[in-house]
C-alpha positions as CSV (number, residue, x, y, z in Angstrom):
1,X,16.3,1.3,-11.3
2,X,14.6,2.0,-14.5
3,X,11.1,3.6,-14.3
4,X,8.5,2.6,-16.7
5,X,5.7,5.0,-17.4
6,X,2.4,2.9,-17.9
7,X,-0.4,4.1,-20.1
8,X,-3.1,3.2,-17.6
9,X,-4.5,5.9,-15.4
10,X,-2.9,5.9,-11.9
11,X,-2.2,8.4,-9.2
12,X,1.1,10.0,-9.9
13,X,3.7,11.5,-7.4
14,X,4.3,14.5,-9.6
15,X,1.1,16.2,-8.7
16,X,1.2,19.5,-7.2
17,X,-0.2,20.1,-3.7
18,X,-2.7,22.6,-4.8
19,X,-4.1,20.4,-7.4
20,X,-4.4,17.3,-5.1
21,X,-5.9,19.6,-2.4
22,X,-8.5,21.1,-4.8
23,X,-9.3,17.6,-6.0
24,X,-9.7,16.3,-2.6
25,X,-12.2,19.1,-1.9
26,X,-14.4,17.9,-4.9
27,X,-14.2,14.3,-4.0
28,X,-15.6,15.1,-0.5
29,X,-18.3,17.3,-1.9
30,X,-19.5,14.9,-4.7
31,X,-19.1,11.6,-2.8
32,X,-21.4,12.7,0.3
33,X,-19.2,11.2,2.9
34,X,-20.7,10.7,6.2
35,X,-17.7,11.0,8.5
36,X,-19.1,14.0,10.4
37,X,-16.1,14.2,12.6
38,X,-14.0,15.2,9.5
39,X,-16.2,18.4,8.7
40,X,-17.8,19.3,12.1
41,X,-18.3,18.0,15.6
42,X,-22.0,19.2,15.8
43,X,-24.9,19.2,13.3
44,X,-24.7,23.1,12.9
45,X,-20.9,22.9,12.2
46,X,-21.4,20.1,9.7
47,X,-24.0,22.0,7.8
48,X,-21.9,25.0,7.7
49,X,-18.9,23.1,6.4
50,X,-21.0,21.6,3.6
51,X,-22.4,25.1,2.8
52,X,-18.7,26.5,2.4
53,X,-17.9,23.2,0.3
54,X,-20.9,24.0,-1.9
55,X,-20.0,27.6,-2.4
56,X,-16.6,26.7,-3.7
57,X,-17.6,24.5,-6.6
58,X,-16.5,25.9,-9.8
59,X,-17.7,25.2,-13.3
60,X,-17.9,21.8,-14.9
61,X,-14.7,22.2,-17.1
62,X,-12.4,23.3,-14.0
63,X,-13.7,20.5,-11.8
64,X,-13.2,18.0,-14.5
65,X,-9.6,19.1,-15.2
66,X,-8.7,18.9,-11.4
67,X,-10.2,15.5,-11.2
68,X,-8.2,14.4,-14.2
69,X,-4.9,15.6,-12.5
70,X,-5.6,13.0,-9.8
71,X,-7.1,10.0,-11.4
72,X,-5.5,10.4,-14.9
73,X,-9.0,10.7,-16.6
74,X,-11.8,12.9,-16.7
75,X,-15.1,12.1,-15.0
76,X,-17.9,13.7,-16.8
77,X,-20.5,11.8,-14.7
78,X,-20.3,14.4,-12.1
79,X,-22.1,17.0,-14.2
80,X,-21.4,19.9,-11.9
81,X,-23.4,22.8,-13.6
82,X,-24.4,26.4,-12.2
83,X,-27.9,26.2,-10.5
84,X,-30.5,28.5,-12.1
85,X,-33.8,28.8,-10.1
86,X,-35.4,30.5,-13.1
87,X,-34.9,27.3,-15.3
88,X,-37.1,25.2,-13.1
89,X,-40.8,24.7,-13.6
90,X,-43.3,26.9,-11.6
91,X,-44.2,23.9,-9.3
92,X,-40.6,23.4,-8.5
93,X,-39.6,27.0,-7.9
94,X,-42.2,27.0,-5.1
95,X,-40.4,24.4,-3.2
96,X,-38.0,25.4,-0.5
97,X,-34.3,24.2,-0.7
98,X,-33.4,22.4,2.5
99,X,-29.8,22.1,3.7
100,X,-28.1,18.6,3.7
101,X,-28.7,16.4,6.6
102,X,-27.0,13.3,8.0
103,X,-29.6,11.2,6.4
104,X,-28.6,12.5,2.9
105,X,-25.1,11.0,3.3
106,X,-24.3,7.3,2.7
107,X,-22.5,5.4,5.6
108,X,-18.7,5.5,5.7
109,X,-17.5,2.3,3.8
110,X,-16.0,-0.5,5.7
111,X,-16.1,-3.3,3.4
112,X,-17.5,-4.0,0.0
113,X,-17.7,-2.4,-3.4
114,X,-17.6,1.3,-2.0
115,X,-14.3,1.1,-0.2
116,X,-11.6,2.6,-2.3
117,X,-8.1,0.9,-1.7
118,X,-4.9,2.2,-2.9
119,X,-2.0,0.0,-4.0
120,X,1.3,0.4,-5.8
121,X,1.5,-0.8,-9.4
122,X,-0.8,-1.1,-12.4
123,X,-3.8,-3.6,-12.9
124,X,-2.5,-7.2,-12.7
125,X,0.1,-6.4,-9.8
126,X,0.2,-8.7,-6.9
127,X,-0.7,-5.6,-4.6
128,X,-4.0,-5.4,-6.5
129,X,-4.7,-9.1,-5.8
130,X,-3.9,-8.5,-2.1
131,X,-6.2,-5.6,-2.1
132,X,-8.9,-7.8,-3.5
133,X,-8.3,-10.4,-0.8
134,X,-8.2,-8.0,2.0
135,X,-11.4,-6.2,0.8
136,X,-13.3,-8.1,-1.8
137,X,-15.2,-6.1,-4.5
138,X,-13.4,-3.0,-3.4
139,X,-12.5,-0.1,-5.9
140,X,-8.8,-0.5,-6.4
141,X,-6.8,2.7,-7.1
142,X,-3.4,2.2,-8.8
143,X,-0.4,4.4,-7.7
144,X,2.8,4.6,-9.4
145,X,5.0,4.8,-6.0
146,X,4.5,3.5,-2.5
147,X,4.4,7.1,-1.2
148,X,1.6,8.0,-3.3
149,X,-0.6,5.3,-1.9
150,X,0.2,6.7,1.6
151,X,-0.7,10.2,0.3
152,X,-3.9,9.0,-1.3
153,X,-5.3,7.7,2.1
154,X,-4.2,10.9,3.8
155,X,-5.9,13.1,1.2
156,X,-9.1,11.1,1.4
157,X,-8.7,10.0,-2.3
158,X,-8.6,6.6,-0.9
159,X,-10.0,4.9,2.2
160,X,-7.3,2.3,2.7
161,X,-4.0,1.3,1.3
162,X,-2.5,-2.1,0.9
163,X,1.3,-2.3,0.7
164,X,3.9,-5.1,1.0
165,X,6.4,-5.2,3.9
166,X,8.1,-8.6,3.5
167,X,8.5,-11.7,1.4
168,X,9.3,-15.1,2.4
169,X,12.2,-15.2,-0.2
170,X,13.3,-11.7,-0.8
171,X,12.9,-10.3,2.7
172,X,11.7,-7.0,3.9
173,X,10.6,-4.2,1.7
174,X,12.5,-1.5,3.5
175,X,11.1,1.4,1.7
176,X,7.7,0.7,3.2
177,X,9.1,0.4,6.7
178,X,10.6,3.9,6.3
179,X,7.3,5.2,4.9
180,X,5.4,3.7,8.0
181,X,7.4,6.0,10.2
182,X,7.3,9.1,7.9
183,X,3.5,9.0,7.7
184,X,0.7,8.9,10.4
185,X,-1.3,6.2,9.0
186,X,-2.3,3.1,11.1
187,X,-2.0,-0.6,10.5
188,X,-5.6,-2.1,10.6
189,X,-4.9,-5.5,9.2
190,X,-2.5,-7.9,7.3
191,X,-3.0,-10.2,4.5
192,X,-0.6,-13.0,3.3
193,X,-0.6,-13.6,-0.5
194,X,1.0,-16.6,-2.2
195,X,3.1,-15.4,-5.0
196,X,3.1,-17.4,-8.3
197,X,5.5,-15.9,-11.0
198,X,5.3,-16.6,-14.7
199,X,7.7,-15.8,-17.5
200,X,5.8,-13.5,-20.0
201,X,6.5,-12.5,-23.6
202,X,4.7,-11.4,-26.6
203,X,2.8,-14.0,-28.6
204,X,5.1,-16.0,-30.9
205,X,8.5,-15.1,-29.0
206,X,10.6,-18.1,-28.0
207,X,12.7,-18.4,-25.0
208,X,16.0,-18.9,-26.8
209,X,15.8,-15.4,-28.6
210,X,15.2,-13.5,-25.3
211,X,18.1,-11.2,-24.3
212,X,16.5,-9.5,-21.3
213,X,14.2,-10.2,-18.4
214,X,12.5,-7.2,-16.5
215,X,10.6,-7.3,-13.2
216,X,10.5,-5.7,-9.7
217,X,13.6,-6.4,-7.9
218,X,11.9,-8.9,-5.6
219,X,10.5,-10.7,-8.5
220,X,14.0,-10.9,-10.1
221,X,15.5,-12.1,-6.7
222,X,12.8,-14.6,-6.2
223,X,13.4,-16.3,-9.6
224,X,17.0,-16.1,-10.0
225,X,17.9,-19.8,-9.6
226,X,15.1,-20.9,-11.9
227,X,16.1,-18.4,-14.7
228,X,19.6,-19.9,-14.4
229,X,18.2,-23.4,-14.8
230,X,16.2,-22.5,-17.8
231,X,19.4,-21.7,-19.6
232,X,18.5,-18.1,-20.3
233,X,21.5,-16.0,-21.1
234,X,19.8,-12.9,-20.5
235,X,20.3,-9.4,-18.7
236,X,18.2,-8.8,-15.6
237,X,16.8,-5.4,-15.4
238,X,14.8,-4.0,-12.4
239,X,11.6,-1.9,-13.0
240,X,9.0,-0.4,-10.7
241,X,6.5,-3.4,-10.5
242,X,5.8,-6.8,-12.0
243,X,2.7,-6.0,-13.8
244,X,4.3,-2.7,-15.2
245,X,7.0,-4.8,-16.8
246,X,4.2,-6.8,-18.5
247,X,2.5,-3.6,-19.6
248,X,5.8,-2.1,-20.8
249,X,6.4,-5.1,-23.1
250,X,2.9,-5.0,-24.6
251,X,2.7,-1.4,-25.0
252,X,6.1,-1.1,-26.9
253,X,6.0,-4.4,-28.7
254,X,9.4,-5.5,-27.3
255,X,10.1,-8.9,-28.7
256,X,13.5,-9.6,-27.1
257,X,12.3,-9.0,-23.6
258,X,10.3,-11.1,-21.1
259,X,8.7,-10.1,-17.9
260,X,8.2,-11.8,-14.5
261,X,4.7,-11.3,-13.5
262,X,1.4,-12.9,-12.7
263,X,-0.8,-15.0,-14.9
264,X,-3.4,-12.4,-14.6
265,X,-0.9,-9.7,-15.9
266,X,-0.4,-11.9,-19.0
267,X,-4.2,-12.0,-19.5
268,X,-4.7,-8.3,-19.1
269,X,-1.9,-7.3,-21.5
270,X,-2.2,-10.2,-24.0
271,X,1.1,-11.8,-23.3
272,X,2.1,-15.5,-23.6
273,X,3.3,-17.5,-20.6
274,X,6.7,-19.1,-21.6
275,X,7.2,-20.7,-18.0
276,X,4.7,-21.1,-15.3
277,X,5.6,-21.2,-11.5
278,X,9.3,-20.0,-11.9
279,X,9.7,-18.8,-8.3
280,X,12.5,-20.6,-6.6
281,X,10.5,-21.9,-3.8
282,X,7.0,-23.1,-4.1
283,X,6.2,-21.6,-0.7
284,X,6.6,-18.0,-1.8
285,X,4.5,-15.7,0.2
286,X,4.2,-11.9,0.4
287,X,2.8,-10.2,3.5
288,X,0.9,-7.1,3.1
289,X,-0.4,-4.4,5.6
290,X,-3.7,-2.5,5.4
291,X,-3.4,1.2,6.4
292,X,-6.1,3.7,7.4
293,X,-6.4,7.1,8.7
294,X,-7.8,5.9,12.0
295,X,-6.9,2.9,14.1
296,X,-9.2,0.1,14.9
297,X,-10.2,-0.8,18.4
298,X,-8.2,-3.8,19.7
299,X,-10.0,-6.9,20.8
300,X,-9.3,-10.1,22.6
301,X,-11.8,-12.5,21.0
302,X,-9.5,-13.5,18.0
303,X,-5.6,-13.4,17.6
304,X,-4.1,-10.0,17.3
305,X,-0.7,-8.7,16.2
306,X,0.8,-5.5,17.4
307,X,3.4,-3.5,15.5
308,X,5.8,-1.0,17.2
309,X,8.9,1.1,16.3
310,X,11.4,2.4,18.9
311,X,15.0,3.9,19.3
312,X,17.3,4.9,22.1
313,X,19.7,7.8,22.0
314,X,22.3,5.5,23.9
315,X,22.6,3.0,21.1
316,X,21.5,-0.7,20.6
317,X,22.4,-1.8,24.1
318,X,18.7,-1.2,24.9
319,X,17.5,-4.1,22.7
320,X,18.2,-6.9,25.1
321,X,16.1,-5.0,27.8
322,X,13.2,-4.6,25.3
323,X,13.3,-8.2,24.3
324,X,13.2,-9.1,28.0
325,X,10.0,-7.2,28.5
326,X,8.1,-9.4,26.1
327,X,9.9,-12.7,27.1
328,X,9.0,-12.2,30.7
329,X,5.4,-12.0,29.8
330,X,5.4,-14.9,27.3
331,X,4.6,-12.7,24.3
332,X,5.9,-14.2,20.9
333,X,7.8,-11.8,18.5
334,X,7.1,-12.5,14.9
335,X,9.5,-9.8,13.3
336,X,12.5,-7.7,14.3
337,X,13.7,-5.3,11.6
338,X,16.3,-2.5,12.1
339,X,16.5,0.6,9.9
340,X,19.0,3.4,9.9
341,X,17.9,6.3,12.1
342,X,17.9,9.2,9.6
343,X,18.0,11.9,12.3
344,X,21.0,10.5,14.1
345,X,22.7,8.1,11.7
346,X,26.1,7.9,13.5
347,X,27.0,8.0,17.4
348,X,30.5,8.8,18.7
349,X,31.7,6.2,21.4
350,X,33.0,8.8,23.8
351,X,30.9,11.7,25.1
352,X,33.7,14.3,24.4
353,X,33.2,13.8,20.8
354,X,37.0,13.3,20.2
355,X,37.2,9.5,19.7
356,X,37.5,7.8,16.4
357,X,35.2,4.9,16.9
358,X,31.7,5.3,15.7
359,X,28.4,3.1,16.0
360,X,25.5,3.2,13.7
361,X,22.1,4.2,15.1
362,X,19.0,2.2,14.4
363,X,15.2,2.3,14.6
364,X,13.8,-1.1,15.6
365,X,10.5,-2.4,14.2
366,X,9.0,-5.3,16.2
367,X,5.8,-7.2,15.6
368,X,4.4,-9.3,18.4
369,X,1.4,-11.6,18.9
370,X,-0.8,-9.7,21.3
371,X,-3.6,-7.2,21.4
372,X,-3.3,-3.9,22.9
373,X,-6.4,-4.7,24.7
374,X,-4.6,-7.3,26.9
375,X,-3.0,-6.3,30.0
376,X,0.3,-8.0,29.4
377,X,0.8,-5.9,26.1
378,X,0.1,-2.7,28.0
379,X,2.5,-3.6,30.7
380,X,5.2,-4.7,28.3
381,X,5.1,-1.5,26.4
382,X,5.0,0.5,29.6
383,X,8.4,-1.3,30.4
384,X,9.8,-0.6,26.9
385,X,9.0,3.0,27.3
386,X,11.3,3.3,30.3
387,X,14.3,2.2,28.2
388,X,13.7,4.0,24.8
389,X,13.7,7.5,23.9
390,X,11.2,6.9,21.2
391,X,8.3,4.6,20.9
392,X,5.3,4.5,18.7
393,X,2.6,1.8,18.1
394,X,2.1,1.4,14.4
395,X,-1.1,-0.6,14.9
396,X,-2.8,-3.3,16.7
397,X,-4.8,-5.5,14.2
398,X,-6.1,-9.0,13.5
399,X,-3.7,-11.6,12.3
400,X,-4.2,-13.3,9.0
401,X,-5.2,-16.8,9.9
402,X,-6.3,-18.0,6.4
403,X,-4.8,-21.2,5.1
404,X,-3.0,-21.2,1.8
405,X,-1.3,-23.9,-0.4
406,X,2.0,-23.8,-2.0
407,X,2.0,-23.3,-5.9
408,X,2.1,-26.5,-7.7
409,X,5.3,-27.4,-9.4
410,X,5.3,-26.0,-13.1
411,X,5.8,-28.1,-16.2
412,X,9.1,-26.2,-16.8
413,X,10.4,-27.2,-13.3
414,X,9.5,-30.7,-13.8
415,X,11.4,-30.9,-17.0
416,X,14.5,-29.4,-15.5
417,X,14.6,-31.9,-12.8
418,X,14.7,-34.9,-15.2
């Protein structure tokens, strides 16, 4: 897969741990975060921790360079300068400096404009739209890779991450299922976003002169049949994300290439829409999950969904017993996904390890419609635990019950059907 390097600032995977850790310290110091459990369990511990953080603030130039390595741009608004008591007016020098208290800190953001949400891609990506739907008026933080979005939340650079896990046409995004197991973040919600693809190119470019179409692999797969119907004899090339493909065309003035991306990406990067609504199915929906450092408290006053992952050292024969535990309690399953067990990818049939037949070992991801606050869900997982060697609850969270309408048929699609 070809990697395009966008010009817009975003979090990069290539940062060194020391740089990110140093940047994280200054985000916590300058942001005045109110999560006291992260810096001390009591008031005295909390004040001591903040005093340590304050003593480690360096000069303005060093602080800005460290922040630039995380966000891709300098943040001169911090104005971190050495404190000189002699420079104060006499009436100000007489005032005693008091340590920070709980009231000096703003509340931890839950929803609204103060929430920082990481997503994979560049501005105009569908993940950015999903972040805006999940947390309106949030501060969206673009990341160049899925794993960077996970790390942004773990390092307190972001408060949430919104990442795709499956699409109604393209299927599961396996990379994010593997990352859910690798990292210790919790699923705290889901959002379903209708996907409306457009064929974008530079102004003045005609479809018959195109030689290449670039987009995310899911975007190419979701528009395969429509591209054929349009009569485009073009090469399909996969890139990191849909909006990144649009940005690449605009930044490099590529006139023989079109991108599959959103209409908003065309507006942001000054491209022209050659064909609108080119997805193969109008009912094209991508499901995203919202991730946080801490789980939410399960409730029973609204529909909840729970996601788990499990494995068994004796192979896949345990799957029937696990499914029976849910069926016996009338718990509906909405998703079953298997991924290779990277720790034990292959299992020999006989215990003497002399046989030739081998079985593949899998991890199983299951979503079911029940809250962990319900007794039937707790009992089901207690039974599942008896059959499995590994069981982990990825999250119990509210279901996305918002209604959505399929994308209207495009003019190009209507012309093709004549």
